[in-house]
C-alpha atoms as one frame of an Amber mdcrd trajectory, in Angstrom:
protein
  24.840 -49.614  -2.054  27.490 -46.850  -1.999  25.174 -44.332  -3.577  22.650
 -44.920  -0.710  25.224 -44.632   2.009  26.517 -41.379   0.552  22.997 -39.864
   0.268  22.134 -40.900   3.915  25.360 -39.450   5.242  24.717 -36.143   3.296
  21.039 -35.844   4.631  22.224 -36.540   8.284  24.881 -33.956   7.956  22.526
 -31.228   6.706  20.081 -32.202   9.513  22.828 -31.910  12.113  23.901 -28.573
  10.816  20.391 -27.199  10.938  20.164 -28.459  14.485  23.527 -26.936  15.502
  22.257 -23.532  14.183  18.976 -23.816  16.013  20.775 -24.595  19.345  23.143
 -21.745  18.758  20.199 -19.434  18.621  20.423 -18.518  14.922  17.691 -19.559
  12.634  18.761 -21.345   9.382  18.901 -19.338   6.164  15.727 -20.993   4.863
  13.528 -20.250   7.848  14.964 -16.577   7.993  14.265 -16.046   4.306  10.795
 -17.322   4.769   9.977 -14.914   7.565  11.657 -11.661   6.172   9.872  -9.802
   3.479  11.713  -6.929   1.776   9.779  -4.357  -0.059  11.097  -2.283  -2.952
  10.313   0.815  -0.836  12.645  -0.370   1.912  15.763   0.013  -0.299  14.491
   3.285  -1.949  13.828   5.082   1.281  17.608   4.822   2.226  18.818   6.052
  -1.238  19.687   9.849  -1.346  17.933  11.920  -4.078  19.690  12.316  -7.366
  21.057  15.728  -8.030  19.002  15.883 -11.314  15.446  14.756 -12.261  16.520
  12.996 -15.703  19.627  12.719 -17.635  20.407  12.202 -21.246  24.323  12.386
 -21.135  25.499  10.576 -18.093  29.082   9.872 -17.420  29.607   6.808 -15.150
  32.594   5.171 -13.601  33.119   1.312 -14.203  33.425   0.785 -10.554  30.921
  -0.942  -8.293  29.230   0.935  -7.058  29.234   3.332 -10.109  29.494   7.077
  -9.630  27.761   9.161 -12.259  27.763  12.723 -13.370  25.092  14.213 -15.707
  26.624  16.442 -18.467  23.257  17.754 -19.822  23.036  21.513 -20.399  19.953
  22.839 -18.841  18.428  26.339 -18.293  18.242  25.840 -14.596  19.655  22.995
 -12.314  17.309  20.739 -10.291  16.587  22.020  -6.746  18.557  18.906  -5.371
  21.771  19.943  -7.365  24.328  21.389  -4.772  27.007  22.508  -7.400  25.354
  24.133 -10.465  27.969  25.727 -12.789  27.721  27.558 -16.012  28.255  25.488
 -19.064  31.867  25.813 -20.642  30.378  25.612 -24.108  27.314  27.918 -23.565
  27.619  30.272 -20.527  23.729  30.954 -20.700  23.154  27.086 -19.838  24.039
  25.246 -16.647  25.609  21.808 -15.798  25.131  20.083 -12.390  28.651  19.213
 -11.206  27.544  16.830  -8.537  28.486  13.184  -8.406  25.854  10.551  -7.772
  26.528   7.008  -6.427  24.155   4.636  -8.307  22.127   4.513 -11.536  21.944
   7.778 -13.334  18.174   7.762 -13.673  15.787   8.024 -16.522  16.435   9.661
 -19.770  14.888  13.084 -20.367  14.422  12.440 -24.100  13.810   9.187 -26.144
  17.070   9.797 -28.080  19.145  10.485 -24.997  22.514   8.711 -24.716  22.970
   7.551 -21.090  26.597   6.192 -21.212  27.167   3.313 -18.858  23.646   1.815
 -19.002
């Protein structure tokens, strides 16, 4: 008997909360989720372009969101890289000095070592 009374009270409470939200002019979370469709392209459009096309040796922070730098030594930096500097180990090669907030991106080679992934 106690179980039925508790169940009835819980159902009435949930219905009254839904009604209060409706009167306040806010749809419930269930109906809002049913009417809003998010496409993957919605989130990708707001993301800035990575300063590099691919990265084998990424150095990322452990924070959320993570910040990454690509330590790959390349012949020429990507066009999206704003701060391209000569490599300290080989001055004929270049390293992009830009920091990127988010996932460092795909690997350039199969045996790449993306740190933090």
